[in-house]
C-alpha positions in Angstrom: -36.7 41.5 -18.8 -36.9 37.9 -17.8 -39.2 35.2 -19.2 -41.1 32.5 -17.6 -41.8 29.2 -19.3 -44.5 26.7 -18.5 -44.4 23.0 -19.3 -47.9 22.3 -20.6 -47.3 18.6 -20.0 -46.9 19.3 -16.3 -50.3 19.7 -14.5 -49.0 22.2 -12.0 -47.3 24.3 -14.6 -50.4 24.1 -16.8 -52.6 25.3 -13.9 -50.2 28.2 -13.1 -50.3 29.2 -16.8 -54.1 29.3 -16.7 -53.9 31.4 -13.5 -51.6 33.9 -15.1 -53.9 34.2 -18.1 -56.9 34.9 -15.9 -54.9 37.6 -14.0 -52.5 39.1 -16.6 -52.3 42.6 -15.1 -51.1 41.2 -11.7 -48.4 38.9 -13.0 -45.5 41.3 -12.7 -46.5 42.4 -9.2 -47.0 38.8 -8.1 -43.6 37.8 -9.3 -41.9 40.8 -7.8 -43.6 40.3 -4.5 -42.6 36.7 -4.4 -39.0 37.5 -5.3 -38.9 40.1 -2.6 -40.2 37.6 0.0 -37.6 35.0 -1.1 -34.8 37.6 -0.9 -35.8 39.3 2.4 -38.0 36.8 4.2 -41.0 39.0 4.5 -43.6 40.7 2.3 -43.1 44.4 1.6 -45.8 46.8 2.7 -48.4 47.8 0.2 -48.5 51.2 1.8 -51.9 50.5 3.3 -51.9 50.2 7.1 -53.4 46.9 8.3 -55.9 47.6 11.0 -55.0 46.1 14.3 -58.3 45.1 16.1 -56.6 45.5 19.5 -55.3 49.0 18.7 -58.6 50.5 19.8 -58.4 48.7 23.1 -54.8 49.9 23.7 -55.8 53.4 22.9 -59.0 53.4 25.0 -57.2 54.5 28.2 -58.6 51.7 30.2 -56.3 50.0 32.7 -54.9 46.6 31.9 -53.4 44.0 34.2 
């Protein structure tokens, strides 16, 4: 387990602390996703496919130039 400290004299730290307290159940996931992005340069998939609005066009069978 790792700890995070917030300097309450620092306005940015204080705002982040309040954000964490408003969203306590997401804190671990937020930190892990950020660390993953820092380590690998991209966000890992949440398992949900993002809809590609142009996928329907590609699958329509219409000819494209």
